[in-house]
C-alpha distance (Angstrom), angle and dihedral (degrees) to the residues before:
residue distance angle dihedral
X1 . . .
X2 3.80 . .
X3 3.78 136.4 .
X4 3.80 114.7 -111.0
X5 3.80 131.8 -170.0
X6 3.84 91.0 -128.4
X7 3.81 103.1 102.2
X8 3.79 147.9 139.3
X9 3.81 96.1 -149.0
X10 3.79 127.2 32.9
X11 3.78 123.6 -15.4
X12 3.81 102.9 -53.0
X13 3.79 148.0 20.9
X14 3.79 133.4 -152.7
X15 3.80 114.4 -99.8
X16 3.80 111.9 -152.9
X17 3.81 114.0 -161.5
X18 3.80 118.7 -163.2
X19 3.79 135.4 -175.7
X20 3.81 117.4 -163.3
X21 3.82 95.8 161.8
X22 3.82 94.8 110.2
X23 3.82 94.9 58.7
X24 3.80 117.3 133.6
X25 3.78 130.2 -170.3
X26 3.82 110.0 -61.5
X27 3.79 95.0 19.6
X28 3.77 126.7 130.5
X29 3.79 112.7 -152.7
X30 3.80 116.4 -155.4
X31 3.81 135.8 170.9
X32 3.82 112.4 -163.5
X33 3.78 137.0 -156.6
X34 3.81 100.3 -160.3
X35 3.81 123.8 -160.7
X36 3.79 99.7 -145.5
X37 3.78 127.7 -60.7
X38 3.80 94.8 -67.8
X39 3.80 100.5 30.1
X40 3.79 130.6 -109.7
X41 3.81 115.7 -73.8
X42 3.80 111.0 -130.9
X43 3.81 118.3 -142.7
X44 3.79 121.3 -116.4
X45 3.80 121.4 -17.3
X46 3.81 109.3 -47.6
X47 3.80 116.1 -169.2
X48 3.81 96.4 -156.6
X49 3.80 146.5 -0.4
X50 3.78 120.4 -125.2
X51 3.82 121.1 -157.4
X52 3.81 135.7 178.6
X53 3.81 110.6 -136.6
X54 3.80 129.4 -172.5
X55 3.80 100.8 -150.3
X56 3.79 131.8 -153.2
X57 3.84 96.4 -154.5
X58 3.81 93.6 -121.3
X59 3.80 94.8 127.3
X60 3.79 99.5 -124.4
X61 3.80 123.5 151.9
X62 3.84 119.5 -96.3
X63 3.79 115.2 -159.5
X64 3.79 145.0 152.1
X65 3.79 134.5 -145.0
X66 3.79 123.0 -142.2
X67 3.81 128.0 -176.0
X68 3.80 118.7 -141.7
X69 3.80 128.8 -145.9
X70 3.82 91.1 -88.8
X71 3.80 92.5 53.5
X72 3.80 94.4 -105.5
X73 3.80 117.4 144.9
X74 3.81 120.8 -132.6
X75 3.81 121.9 -164.9
X76 3.80 111.5 -151.1
X77 3.79 129.9 -175.2
X78 3.78 124.6 -122.7
X79 3.81 89.5 175.2
X80 3.79 132.9 -13.4
X81 3.79 88.4 -144.8
X82 3.80 130.5 18.3
X83 3.79 89.1 -141.1
X84 3.80 99.0 155.5
X85 3.76 139.6 76.4
X86 3.78 123.3 -139.0
X87 3.79 127.7 23.2
X88 3.78 121.5 -27.9
X89 3.82 133.5 164.1
X90 3.79 116.7 -125.5
X91 3.79 129.9 -176.8
X92 3.81 132.6 -148.9
X93 3.80 112.4 -159.0
X94 3.80 117.2 -142.0
X95 3.85 110.5 -129.3
X96 3.80 109.6 -101.8
X97 3.81 92.3 -132.7
X98 3.81 94.8 54.7
X99 3.81 118.8 125.0
X100 3.81 115.1 -125.3
X101 2.99 145.0 -103.1
X102 3.79 96.2 57.5
X103 3.80 135.4 -173.2
X104 3.79 128.8 -142.3
X105 3.80 104.7 -130.8
X106 3.81 101.6 177.5
X107 3.78 149.9 -37.5
X108 3.77 116.2 -130.3
X109 3.78 147.4 174.0
X110 3.79 115.2 -137.2
X111 3.78 145.0 179.7
X112 3.81 128.6 -164.7
X113 3.83 100.3 178.2
X114 3.78 117.4 81.3
X115 3.82 91.9 -152.3
X116 3.82 87.3 67.0
X117 3.80 95.9 61.6
X118 3.77 113.6 140.6
X119 3.80 140.4 113.9
X120 3.77 133.7 -110.1
X121 3.79 147.8 127.0
X122 3.77 138.8 -102.8
X123 3.82 129.8 -171.4
X124 3.82 123.8 -133.5
X125 3.78 124.0 -160.0
X126 3.80 146.8 150.5
X127 3.81 99.4 28.4
X128 3.80 108.9 -168.9
X129 3.79 136.1 179.5
X130 3.80 118.7 -133.4
X131 3.80 119.7 -147.1
X132 3.80 136.5 -175.6
X133 3.78 109.8 -90.8
X134 3.80 90.5 -125.0
X135 3.80 125.2 46.5
X136 3.78 133.1 172.5
X137 3.79 130.1 -107.3
X138 3.77 115.9 -60.1
X139 3.79 92.0 8.3
X140 3.79 93.0 70.2
X141 3.78 109.9 132.2
X142 3.77 124.0 -140.4
X143 3.80 108.4 -110.0
X144 3.76 116.7 -102.0
X145 3.78 119.1 -110.2
X146 3.80 86.2 -121.7
X147 3.79 102.9 90.7
X148 3.78 119.0 -168.0
X149 3.80 105.2 -124.8
X150 3.80 90.0 -162.0
X151 3.80 93.7 61.7
X152 3.79 91.7 92.3
X153 3.77 144.3 82.0
X154 3.82 108.0 -104.6
X155 3.78 119.2 -134.9
X156 3.80 89.7 -119.8
X157 3.78 131.0 16.1
X158 3.79 140.1 177.1
X159 3.80 97.9 -140.2
X160 3.78 137.4 13.9
X161 3.81 118.4 -153.7
X162 3.80 118.3 -163.9
X163 3.78 125.6 -168.7
X164 3.80 112.8 -149.6
X165 3.81 122.6 168.4
X166 3.80 88.6 -10.6
X167 3.81 92.8 -57.9
X168 3.82 126.3 110.3
X169 3.80 123.1 -126.6
X170 3.80 126.2 -170.4
X171 3.81 125.4 -134.7
X172 3.83 98.0 -18.8
X173 3.81 91.6 -53.7
X174 3.79 121.5 153.9
X175 3.79 93.9 -134.6
X176 3.77 128.2 77.2
X177 3.77 115.3 -104.9
X178 3.79 121.7 -90.9
X179 3.80 124.5 -168.9
X180 3.78 93.7 -96.4
X181 3.79 97.6 119.5
X182 3.78 109.8 88.7
X183 3.80 95.7 -147.3
X184 3.82 96.7 41.3
X185 3.81 125.4 66.5
X186 3.80 122.1 -172.7
X187 3.79 130.5 -168.3
X188 3.78 134.7 176.7
X189 3.79 109.4 -146.7
X190 3.80 125.0 -160.4
X191 3.81 121.9 -155.1
X192 3.80 114.4 -154.2
X193 3.80 120.3 -177.7
X194 3.81 90.9 -20.2
X195 3.79 93.2 -51.0
X196 3.80 139.1 109.5
X197 3.79 94.8 -178.7
X198 3.79 90.4 122.6
X199 3.82 89.2 64.7
X200 3.77 100.6 32.7
X201 3.82 95.2 109.8
X202 3.81 90.8 57.2
X203 3.78 91.2 48.4
X204 3.80 91.5 48.5
X205 3.80 88.6 56.2
X206 3.80 90.2 54.3
X207 3.80 91.0 59.1
X208 3.81 88.6 62.3
X209 3.79 96.5 52.2
X210 3.79 117.2 112.7
X211 3.80 124.7 -144.8
X212 3.81 95.2 -12.9
X213 3.78 135.9 141.5
X214 3.80 106.3 -126.5
X215 3.81 123.9 -166.7
X216 3.82 119.8 -173.1
X217 3.81 116.6 -169.8
X218 3.83 110.9 -160.2
X219 3.80 126.4 -162.4
X220 3.83 92.9 -148.9
X221 3.81 136.0 33.8
X222 3.79 112.1 -80.4
X223 3.81 90.6 -122.3
X224 3.82 87.7 68.1
X225 3.79 88.1 75.7
X226 3.77 114.1 98.5
X227 3.80 112.8 -108.2
X228 3.80 97.5 -103.7
X229 3.79 93.4 50.7
X230 3.78 91.5 43.6
X231 3.81 89.7 54.1
X232 3.80 90.4 47.2
X233 3.79 91.3 49.3
X234 3.80 91.7 51.3
X235 3.80 90.5 48.9
X236 3.82 91.8 53.4
X237 3.79 91.2 48.6
X238 3.81 89.3 49.7
X239 3.80 88.3 55.1
X240 3.80 91.0 51.0
X241 3.80 89.7 48.2
X242 3.80 89.2 50.9
X243 3.81 87.8 55.7
X244 3.82 89.8 58.0
X245 3.81 93.7 -101.1
X246 3.79 121.7 135.2
X247 3.80 119.0 -140.5
X248 3.80 128.1 -156.9
X249 3.82 118.8 -175.1
X250 3.82 115.1 -165.8
X251 3.80 134.8 -173.8
X252 3.79 132.3 176.5
X253 3.79 106.9 -131.3
X254 3.78 144.7 145.9
X255 3.81 96.8 -76.7
X256 3.81 140.8 17.1
X257 3.80 119.2 -99.0
X258 3.78 137.2 163.3
X259 3.80 118.8 -154.5
X260 3.80 125.2 -179.9
X261 3.79 121.1 -153.5
X262 3.78 130.5 168.5
X263 3.75 105.2 -71.6
X264 3.79 101.0 1.0
X265 3.80 145.2 55.6
X266 3.81 117.6 -137.7
X267 3.82 116.6 -152.1
X268 3.80 123.4 -172.7
X269 3.81 112.2 -171.2
X270 3.77 130.3 -169.2
X271 3.82 103.8 -157.9
X272 3.80 116.8 -3.2
X273 3.79 136.5 -3.5
X274 3.78 129.4 -166.9
X275 3.80 124.1 -172.3
X276 3.79 123.7 -163.3
X277 3.79 126.9 -161.9
X278 3.78 112.9 -151.8
X279 3.80 127.5 162.6
X280 3.78 91.2 -16.0
X281 3.84 96.0 -51.0
X282 3.80 133.1 108.5
X283 3.80 115.5 -126.7
X284 3.79 121.6 -177.2
X285 3.80 143.7 -162.5
X286 3.80 124.4 -163.5
X287 3.80 118.2 -159.9
C-alpha cells in the first residue's frame, strides 16, 4: 500500500497493489487494507459505507468486513466485480439485523477462481459512513461535512412531484401521474418475497433510456430484495446512469433515509416527500 496523489477528496488516495499470479486450485487470493489489530469502531449506527474506487477493470471482488457488538464478523460487498476503470463510488450496505456498535476490520480485494490470476492496482479514497437522516435522543450523529446540495427547494423548477399516500402527483394536480411527460418516466414497483421478477421487463427498459428523469416508487424497502436481485437492480440503474439518465428510488417507510448507489439515489421518507426538477437535476424535500 502506498499513498498516491491521484484522488477525489483531499490530496491523496490509498493505492492497493495485489499479486494473484501464484494462485493454485483451491486458493483464495486476498489483498487487505486493515484498520488496526482490533478494527476501527464506527460511531453511532451507520447503515452503509460509501467508498470511491479507481478500478482496473480486472473483475476481482471488492468487499469489507465489519465486526458487530457480539464479535461476529460480517462480510459485505462493495462490488462483485471491479469491472470499471477510473473513479466510481460504491456502497456496502450494513445488514439491518446487525448489533451495534460495530467495527470496520478491513477492506479487501479478492479472487476465488484460479483462472483469474493476475496482478494489478486499485485506488481507494473518500470513505464515508451513511446514517439515517433521523436518529433518537443520545444517538444523534453529528452531521457530515458533506452536505447534499440537492436537499433543497430550488428558487425555480420545471416540475414538482409530490408523494401522497404512496402515489405520485405532478405539479399540484389532483390526478396520479401517468407517463405522459417525455423527459420523466415513473414506475411503481412491487416487491414480493424478496423479488421483483414480475416487473423485471419494465426495469430492463429503463436501463436503455437516454437522458431521462426516472422515478421508481417501491412498496417495500429496497433492502427487502434478495441479494442477487438487488445486485441486478443496481446494475440496471448503473446502465441508465451511464446513458445520462438520473434515477430516484423512493419508499414510504418508518423513518427518513438517504442512500447513494452507483447510478441512483434511494430516499425513504416517513411522512411526505417532494421532488423538484430544475435544470436537469432532482432536488428533494422531506417533511
